[in-house]
N, C-alpha and C positions, 0 to 999 in steps of 0.2 A: 503494500499499500504506500502510495507516494505522499506520505506526510512526514515532515521532519521538524524536530523541535530542539531547542537548547535546554539545558538543565535551568528550571526556574530559580530565581535569585531569592525569592520569598514567597510565603503562602503556598507552599508546595501542594497541599493537599487540594486546596482550591484550584490550582493550575492543573493538576493531573486530572481532577473532575472534568475540567473543560476540555482537556485533550481526550478523555474517554468519550465524551459526547461527540466530538468531531470524528474520531475513528469509528465510532458506532454508525453515525449518518453515512460516512464514506463506505462502510461495509453494506449498508442497505442499498446504497446507489449502485454499488458494484453488482448487486443481484436484481436490479431493475426497479427497485422502490425509491423513487426520487423526490417525493413530496416532503421529506424531512421527518421528524418524529417529535411528538409532544412530550417532552420529558417531564413536565409539570404534572401530567395526568396519568402517564402510562409506564412509569419505570422507577425502580429502585437503584440508586447509585451509591456505591461505597468505595472509598479509597483508603487503605491503611498501610502505615509503614511497618515493615517487618524488621524487628530489632536484631534477629539472630544471624543476619548476613555481615560480612566483612566490609561491604560497601553499601551505600545507601539503596534500599530496595523497597518499592511500593508495589502493592497489588491492588488492582481496580476491578470492580465487578458491576455490571449492568444487568439487572433482571427485569425485562419487560414483563408487565403483568396486565391482564385485562379480566374483567369480570366474566366476559365470555370471549372466545376466539373461534375463528373460522379457519379450517385447514383445507385448501384444495386438494384434489386427488392427485397422487403420484409425487407429492413434495414432502419435505420434512423441514422443521424450523428449529434452530438452536434455542434451547431454553435459557442459557447463560451467554453472557458476552464478558470475556476476562482479558485484561492486559496486565503485563508486568512493566514497571519503570525502573530501570537499573541505571544508577549513576556511577560510571567507571571511566577513569582517566580523562575527566573533564567532557565526556560525552554522555548523552542520554541514549540508552538502548531500550526499545519498546518492542515487546513480543506479545503476540496473541496466543492465549492457551486454548487449544482445540479440545473440547470434551466430547465424548461419545454420548451425549444427553440431548435428545431431540423430541420435538412434539410431533406426532404422526398417528395415523391409525394403523395398528399393527396388522399386516397382511396375513391371510390364512395360509397354512401350509401343513403338510403331514409330518414334518419333523422340525427340530430347532434349526438345523443346517439350512433347510429350505426357506424357513421364515427369515433367518439371518441374511441369506443371499438376496431375498426380495427386499429387505430393509436397505441393504447396500445398494440396491438399484434406484432408490427414491432420490430425487433430486434435492440436494442441500441448498436451501434458499437463504441461508444465513440467519441472523437474528429475526425474530417474529416482527414484523413491520407495523403492527397495529391494525386493529379492525377496520379502520377507515378504508383500507384498500379493498375490503370485500363487502362494501356497502350494497352494491347491486345484487349480490348473491344473497345477503341477509335480508334485503328488502323483499326479494322474490319468496324467500322462505316465510317471512313474516305475513305476506299477503296470502300465501297458501294456508298458513295457519289460522288466519282470521276467516278465510273463506270455508274451510273444512271443519274447523274446531274439533280436532281429533281428540278422542278419549284414550287416556292412558290407563289401563286396568292395573290396579296395584294388587288387590286381593277381592274377596267376594263382596265386600262392603264399601270399598272406597275407590274413587277414580278421580283423575285430575284432568281437566279440560284446558287446553293451551289456546288462549285467543290472543297471545302476544309472545314475543320472545322471552324466554326465561332470563333472569338476571345473571345467574351462574350457570354456565354451560360450555361444553366443548362440542363443537359441530364440525364433523368430518365429512367432506364431499366424497360420495361413492361413485356418482355418475351425475349426469345432467338431471336425472330424474329423483335420485334418492341421496339422503344424507344420513349419517349415523350420529345420533344426538346423546351426549352424556349430560343428564340434567340433575341439578341438585335441588333438593327440597328444603334445605337448610337455609337460614338467613345469615350465611357466612360465605366468604370467598373460597369455598372448597367444594368438591364434588360429593363429599360424603355427608349423609347417606343419599342415594338418589337412584335413578334408573338409566339404562342404556336402551335406545330404541334405534330401529331403522324406520325412517319416515319417507314416504313417497309424496313429493311435492304435487304431482299431478292428480293422485287419486285421494290423498289424505290418509292413506292407509298406514297403520302402525304395526310394525312386526318386530319379531326378534327381541322381545321384552327380556331384559336382564336386570336384576336388582344389583345396586352398588352398595355393599354393606359398609358400616362405619369402620374405622381403621382399628386394627387390633390394640388392645391395652398392653400388651406384652412389650 
């Protein structure tokens, strides 16, 4: 990435946070997302000095977060964006840490090796650029939900009617007609507890209902 900086003379944490934002936006742009990113609403930024190194060393983390996200078919997005800033011999060395930690809909397969191979074939689109890039897809889904008002059966006595997009959800595109929705019933920014469903935008059909249990206490 063609971004070069000198070692900041003061306010290093603040300076490295600014660099983090610029690198993050440049990374998004390199993957085709060119409208920038609203850090005030959609990301957590941390820069910390690591004291156990012989030279000044800072680690920075950007964690993009959304109450709901939309993942197009065939791609995966990085959950974290990390940089290290190392001050050595009067120069600033900046390195990106690549984690094998992505958000995607896990493909089906008959074995771990087959699933892993399919995941490796997904296109890495870098950090999640924000839900604004998928407004057209979400608007179409919202209109379908309002039109069909699908019922999600939970048990013999309870059901939930969706007449608008849920606040907390992970929505994975399966095809032009179908999405896989991970929906939360809790008033918290987590998916637990909730359900996973496949939803047909053209017919309003709900299928493949799976419960998402709360996390283990162990």
